[in-house]
DOVEX-964639 format. One record per atom (N, C-alpha, C): residue in three letters; x, y, z. Coordinates in pm, whole numbers, padded with zeros to 5 digits, always signed. Example, Ala and Ser with C-alpha at 12.3 -4.5 7.8 and 13.67 -1.06 7.14 Angstrom:
2
Ala+01319-00569+00780/Ala+01230-00450+00780/Ala+01320-00330+00780/Ser+01285-00225+00708/Ser+01367-00106+00714/Ser+01290+00003+00787/
//
This chain:
112
Met-01366+01452-01510/Met-01409+01320-01442/Met-01475+01368-01328/Leu-01436+01470-01239/Leu-01500+01505-01120/Leu-01648+01592-01156/Lys-01645+01645-01273/Lys-01772+01717-01302/Lys-01868+01622-01342/Glu-01836+01499-01422/Glu-01928+01410-01447/Glu-01984+01332-01318/Ser-01896+01318-01224/Ser-01914+01235-01105/Ser-02032+01326-01001/Leu-02003+01453-01026/Leu-02080+01548-00942/Leu-02210+01555-00995/Leu-02229+01566-01139/Leu-02350+01571-01211/Leu-02437+01448-01177/Leu-02376+01317-01186/Leu-02437+01191-01145/Leu-02493+01199-01015/Phe-02414+01248-00916/Phe-02451+01247-00775/Phe-02578+01338-00756/Val-02564+01454-00817/Val-02698+01560-00809/Val-02812+01512-00876/His-02794+01425-00985/His-02916+01361-01064/His-02968+01243-00974/Gln-02882+01180-00896/Gln-02933+01060-00822/Gln-03010+01136-00700/Ile-02939+01250-00648/Ile-03023+01309-00524/Ile-03161+01362-00573/Leu-03165+01423-00688/Leu-03293+01481-00747/Leu-03391+01376-00777/Gln-03361+01271-00806/Gln-03431+01144-00833/Gln-03496+01080-00706/Gln-03412+01084-00595/Gln-03445+01042-00476/Gln-03558+01148-00418/Leu-03542+01270-00419/Leu-03636+01362-00396/Leu-03763+01363-00477/Lys-03756+01327-00608/Lys-03887+01307-00677/Lys-03949+01185-00619/Glu-03895+01079-00595/Glu-03963+00965-00560/Glu-04012+00995-00426/Lys-03956+01066-00322/Lys-04010+01092-00209/Lys-04146+01190-00214/Ala-04128+01271-00305/Ala-04259+01370-00323/Ala-04370+01298-00389/Leu-04352+01199-00467/Leu-04458+01126-00533/Leu-04515+01035-00408/Lys-04430+00973-00324/Lys-04486+00904-00209/Lys-04563+00981-00120/Arg-04522+01102-00091/Arg-04588+01190+00002/Arg-04724+01237-00073/Ala-04727+01251-00213/Ala-04832+01299-00295/Ala-04946+01190-00301/Gly-04901+01072-00264/Gly-04979+00927-00298/Gly-05004+00916-00444/Leu-04897+00942-00524/Leu-04914+00925-00667/Leu-04799+00823-00713/Ala-04826+00761-00808/Ala-04726+00698-00891/Ala-04684+00801-01023/Glu-04564+00780-01065/Glu-04507+00859-01168/Glu-04609+00856-01288/Gly-04647+00769-01320/Gly-04749+00737-01432/Gly-04875+00810-01418/Glu-04930+00817-01286/Glu-05054+00898-01257/Glu-05014+01070-01268/Leu-04887+01091-01218/Leu-04863+01232-01241/Leu-04848+01266-01371/Leu-04780+01196-01460/Leu-04759+01215-01588/Leu-04898+01226-01666/His-04991+01138-01624/His-05113+01151-01689/His-05185+01299-01651/Leu-05168+01334-01521/Leu-05223+01453-01493/Leu-05153+01573-01563/Ile-05039+01558-01589/Ile-04972+01673-01664/Ile-05035+01672-01804/Glu-05058+01548-01874/Glu-05118+01552-02006/Glu-05255+01609-01998/Glu-05328+01571-01889/Glu-05468+01639-01882/Glu-05469+01789-01875/Arg-05352+01832-01796/Arg-05332+01985-01797/Arg-05299+02044-01922/Ile-05213+01983-02006/Ile-05168+02014-02127/Ile-05284+02020-02226/Gln-05379+01920-02225/Gln-05494+01924-02296/Gln-05588+02039-02261/Ala-05619+02063-02125/Ala-05687+02158-02088/Ala-05648+02294-02137/Arg-05530+02306-02140/Arg-05473+02446-02179/Arg-05476+02473-02345/Val-05462+02339-02407/Val-05495+02346-02542/Val-05650+02400-02579/Asn-05723+02349-02504/Asn-05885+02365-02527/Asn-05918+02495-02456/Lys-05823+02577-02401/Lys-05852+02695-02332/Lys-05935+02688-02202/Asp-05929+02561-02140/Asp-06015+02527-02015/Asp-05910+02565-01888/Phe-05882+02697-01874/Phe-05788+02746-01785/Phe-05836+02691-01632/Leu-05942+02705-01611/Leu-05994+02663-01484/Leu-05964+02519-01452/Lys-05986+02434-01533/Lys-05928+02292-01530/Lys-05770+02300-01506/Ser-05697+02341-01588/Ser-05559+02353-01589/Ser-05507+02412-01453/Asp-05559+02533-01402/Asp-05535+02578-01272/Asp-05565+02492-01160/Lys-05665+02427-01174/Lys-05716+02324-01083/Lys-05604+02211-01046/Ile-05572+02173-01156/Ile-05473+02049-01164/Ile-05336+02095-01102/Arg-05285+02205-01126/Arg-05165+02277-01089/Arg-05184+02294-00935/Thr-05290+02360-00899/Thr-05320+02387-00748/Thr-05330+02264-00669/Asp-05398+02175-00716/Asp-05398+02024-00647/Asp-05278+01968-00637/Leu-05194+01974-00727/Leu-05049+01923-00727/Leu-04974+01986-00627/Thr-04988+02119-00629/Thr-04905+02206-00540/Thr-04927+02178-00413/Ala-05056+02154-00378/Ala-05111+02126-00236/Ala-05045+01991-00179/Lys-05018+01914-00278/Lys-04961+01786-00250/Lys-04805+01761-00260/Gly-04745+01885-00273/Gly-04610+01885-00284/Gly-04545+01880-00424/Ile-04618+01896-00534/Ile-04559+01868-00666/Ile-04584+01996-00740/Ala-04468+02062-00771/Ala-04468+02204-00841/Ala-04470+02169-00995/Leu-04544+02238-01079/Leu-04531+02234-01236/Leu-04490+02349-01266/Met-04391+02347-01360/Met-04320+02458-01417/Met-04331+02455-01574/Asp-04396+02567-01636/Asp-04404+02577-01778/Asp-04283+02641-01837/Val-04191+02543-01904/Val-04089+02585-01965/Val-04084+02576-02126/Gly-04122+02681-02183/Gly-04146+02681-02344/Gly-04250+02602-02358/Asn-04247+02494-02451/Asn-04379+02414-02465/Asn-04375+02287-02400/Glu-04274+02274-02299/Glu-04261+02171-02191/Glu-04316+02195-02062/Ile-04362+02099-01985/Ile-04399+02104-01843/Ile-04307+02020-01766/Ile-04236+02082-01673/Ile-04158+01970-01586/Ile-04204+01989-01457/Trp-04173+01900-01379/Trp-04216+01891-01231/Trp-04098+01890-01141/Arg-04123+01946-01028/Arg-04029+01907-00910/Arg-04095+01903-00783/Pro-04021+01848-00665/Pro-04087+01850-00536/Pro-04094+02003-00493/Cys-04196+02028-00412/Cys-04207+02154-00347/Cys-04266+02128-00202/Ile-04269+02220-00117/Ile-04332+02224+00004/Ile-04488+02242-00023/Pro-04580+02134+00047/Pro-04718+02144+00003/Pro-04767+02269+00048/Ser-04857+02336-00054/Ser-04908+02468-00006/Ser-04999+02481+00110/Glu-05068+02363+00120/Glu-05176+02352+00230/Glu-05229+02231+00248/Pro-05274+02177+00360/Pro-05325+02054+00377/Pro-05449+02019+00299/Val-05453+01898+00256/Val-05573+01860+00187/Val-05631+01736+00243/Val-05775+01754+00259/Val-05843+01643+00329/Val-05957+01604+00224/Gly-05941+01477+00171/Gly-06038+01442+00059/Gly-06027+01545-00053/Asp-06146+01582-00098/Asp-06160+01696-00197/Asp-06167+01830-00140/Gln-06162+01833-00002/Gln-06178+01969+00048/Gln-06035+02009+00112/Arg-06019+02143+00112/Arg-05894+02185+00182/Arg-05928+02222+00316/Ala-05827+02172+00402/Ala-05844+02182+00548/Ala-05797+02334+00568/Pro-05852+02394+00666/Pro-05815+02527+00693/Pro-05666+02539+00755/Val-05602+02608+00704/Val-05460+02632+00768/Val-05450+02706+00910/Val-05414+02643+01011/Val-05430+02703+01147/Val-05268+02741+01172/Glu-05261+02880+01185/Glu-05140+02928+01215/Glu-05126+02944+01360/Glu-05013+02899+01419/Glu-04988+02914+01551/Glu-04917+03051+01582/Lys-04984+03141+01654/Lys-04914+03273+01678/Lys-04850+03269+01810/Gln-04744+03320+01831/Gln-04663+03346+01965/Gln-04694+03475+02009/Ser-04740+03492+02118/Ser-04768+03624+02188/Ser-04644+03679+02249/Ile-04597+03793+02220/Ile-04499+03858+02307/Ile-04549+03964+02355/Pro-04555+03987+02488/Pro-04606+04090+02552/Pro-04511+04206+02544/Ser-04582+04337+02556/Ser-04501+04461+02540/Ser-04472+04485+02678/Val-04359+04543+02712/Val-04305+04577+02839/Val-04279+04721+02853/Asn-04294+04781+02977/Asn-04235+04913+02982/Asn-04098+04938+03008/Lys-04048+05039+03041/Lys-03924+05077+03066/Lys-03863+04992+03200/Lys-03937+04977+03297/Lys-03925+04894+03400/Lys-03926+04734+03380/Gly-03963+04707+03266/Gly-03952+04558+03229/Gly-04095+04489+03281/Glu-04198+04578+03324/Glu-04330+04521+03352/Glu-04412+04531+03228/Glu-04490+04404+03246/Glu-04572+04388+03114/Glu-04680+04488+03120/Ile-04707+04512+02985/Ile-04838+04615+02973/Ile-04951+04534+02952/Pro-05054+04553+03033/Pro-05171+04474+03003/Pro-05254+04503+02862/Gly-05292+04388+02833/Gly-05368+04385+02705/Gly-05296+04379+02579/Thr-05140+04361+02592/Thr-05056+04366+02479/Thr-05020+04238+02408/Thr-05071+04107+02476/Thr-05036+03986+02423/Thr-05133+03933+02326/
//
């Protein structure tokens, strides 16, 4: 009984995460399933450029596709990079500067 309750609870949480991922990606589940079908057809046609683009675009929106045997399943993921329209926005990394100091605790110029 406890095992079934736990499995149901986990299933409900995963479903909520999927719903949030779809919302964040701006997709309805039907639209995502259509893209997955397009990717399957692209792979059948050996159009790997299109297949890879669909996967990359979805990953950028926070949707990971996993090929499991002959099946493709999806799960939420952290978006790979921001997307602006059809163009990828540059990812700006914020770097923190930590100055080097000498044995006296004095900052060494030019090390930040």
